[in-house]
C-alpha positions in Angstrom: 0.0 0.0 0.0 2.9 2.4 0.8 4.3 2.1 -2.7 0.9 2.7 -4.3 0.6 5.9 -2.2 4.1 7.0 -3.4 3.2 6.4 -7.0 -0.1 8.3 -6.6 1.5 11.3 -5.0 4.2 11.6 -7.6 1.7 11.1 -10.5 -0.3 13.9 -9.0 2.8 16.2 -9.0 3.7 15.2 -12.5 0.3 15.6 -14.0 -0.3 19.0 -12.5 0.8 22.4 -13.9 3.9 22.5 -16.0 6.0 24.1 -13.3 5.6 21.1 -10.9 6.2 18.3 -13.4 9.0 15.9 -12.4 12.1 15.3 -14.4 15.6 13.8 -14.0 17.4 15.3 -11.0 14.3 16.5 -9.2 13.8 15.4 -5.6 10.5 14.9 -3.9 10.0 14.7 -0.1 8.1 11.6 1.0 7.2 13.0 4.4 8.1 9.8 6.3 10.7 7.0 5.9 10.4 5.3 2.5 9.9 1.9 4.3 10.0 1.1 8.0 13.4 1.7 9.5 14.7 3.4 6.4 16.7 6.6 6.5 15.5 7.4 3.0 12.8 10.0 3.1 13.0 11.5 -0.3 12.8 10.3 -3.9 15.3 11.3 -6.6 13.8 11.2 -10.1 16.5 9.3 -12.0 17.1 7.4 -15.2 16.4 3.7 -14.8 20.1 2.8 -14.8 19.8 -0.8 -13.7 17.7 -1.6 -16.7 19.9 0.1 -19.4 19.1 3.0 -21.8 16.7 1.0 -23.9 14.3 0.9 -21.0 13.9 4.7 -20.7 11.7 5.2 -23.8 9.0 2.9 -24.8 7.5 3.7 -28.2 4.6 2.4 -30.1 2.8 3.2 -33.4 2.4 6.7 -34.7 5.4 8.1 -32.8 3.8 7.9 -29.4 6.0 7.1 -26.5 6.3 7.0 -22.8 9.5 8.0 -20.9 10.2 5.8 -17.9 12.0 7.4 -15.0 12.8 5.9 -11.6 11.9 7.2 -8.1 15.1 6.3 -6.3 14.8 6.5 -2.5 17.4 8.8 -1.0 18.2 10.4 2.3 17.9 14.1 3.2 21.7 14.3 3.3 21.9 12.9 -0.2 19.2 15.4 -1.4 21.3 18.2 0.1 24.5 16.9 -1.5 22.7 16.8 -4.9 21.6 20.4 -4.4 25.2 21.5 -3.4 27.3 19.4 -5.7 25.0 18.4 -8.6 23.3 15.2 -9.8 26.3 13.8 -11.5 28.4 14.0 -8.3 25.7 12.2 -6.3 25.4 9.5 -8.9 29.2 9.0 -8.8 28.9 8.5 -5.1 26.2 5.9 -5.6 28.5 4.1 -8.0 31.6 4.4 -5.7 29.6 2.9 -2.8 27.9 0.3 -5.0 24.5 1.0 -3.3 21.7 -1.5 -3.4 18.9 0.9 -4.3 16.2 -1.3 -3.0 17.8 -1.9 0.4 15.8 0.2 2.9 18.6 -0.1 5.4 21.4 1.2 3.1 23.7 3.8 4.5 23.7 7.3 3.1 26.5 8.2 0.8 26.5 11.9 1.9 
């Protein structure tokens, strides 16, 4: 149920006025831990790196397409680091620490 709530809230943001639409690099506060006992309390809108670049855009007839982005759970410290040092610097830290993005108990890299 928690993940359904997260998807619903973020879909609401994205489908609203243009100024609040989500894109790569944006962060969204969750308002609570992502999952019980998790330090992650924000989402980072990110490319779906684990699935490769072919997964990002799904096209079908007539040129229509959907762009698939990922809501990566992050800590407030990681959000602040992204704001101060940039998205690429945060992603480098994720790679250097070989994070498991679906581990609710993972340590912050910032």
